[in-house]
Steps between C-alpha positions, in 0.01 A plus 500: 500500500131432567359178356228684307773701326672178397172369355443828314856499363477138391162547330594819317844377396351179361231699323767727348706203381200332338401829338851540352433178307149616405634837384762332284232275349277798424796661325537190284124503435525863390784423259342190353137616490598838357648319202164338429334837438636598162528856378278531193258734332231392749743533795729798436807568715325718760209259542745210524667670794165561671404135466822358646581772753279339764730199525804723542317676782420165663870420498590830667213495748589145602851611590369808681205353689631148543870558563594857588212589734529181712878546521450863601254399774742247645784752484291768674409260782861389542618860504237589759623222729859618463401858579325387818141568397234307682410178314180508300223284642452153347150589381631794295750279319241228445258756357772645277583158358138384482395807303806594296606162359157392366432856378829518311445156348149596389620825341773317307260224393244754375768680301610170346144402408431840341828489308423162350142609429645767271771285343272204430228732372737653246628158398140399433435801278356763734717804428290772662644603834162636610326173414755299695484739793120495501487119495738448791321337797191453287472873437399570859661831586358498851631147551844600373511810720384301801752220454792731431397731784460214747836339420683830521317593822593169666864542404503863613332411830781257576759769433301754704487267802875456474572872457280611791632228730860577413446874541360440849795276590743778406355728767578260785828356613531123492573252777 
C-alpha cells in the first residue's frame, strides 16, 4: 500500500472517530437545548419544531459529513487498490483532505451557530422566525450566501478532486 494512502486513511479515520464524538455531543445538545424552548402561546407546537430542528439537523449532518463520507472515501480507495486500479497521486489525496475536512467542519460549525442563534433568540423573547432569520449574521444576506456558498464549494471541491482522480484510476490497470 502506498504511503500516501496510509496517511489518507489515518487522517480520515481519525477525523471520523472524532466526529462520532462530536455528533453524539450535538445530539445531546439537541435534546437538552430543545427542552429550554418551551411550547407556549408565543411559541406554538409548529414554531417550536422550527426553532429546534436546526440542532437535529446538525446532529445528522455531523454523522453524514464527518463520519460516513470519510469512511466511504477510505473504503473506495481500499477497494480500488484491491481491484488493481492505479493508485491516485499523492497531490490528489492531499487536495481532497485539505479541502474536504475544513469545508465539512465549517459547514457543521455554521449550522451549529445558526441553530443556537434561533434557540437563544427564542429564549430571549424573539418569537418571530422571520426576525430571527433576518438577524442571523447581522442581517447580511450577501454575507450569509457568500459564507455558506464558500464552505460548501470548498467541501465539494475536495470531493470532486477525489471523484475525478478515482475515475481516472479506474481506467488504467495498476502496477
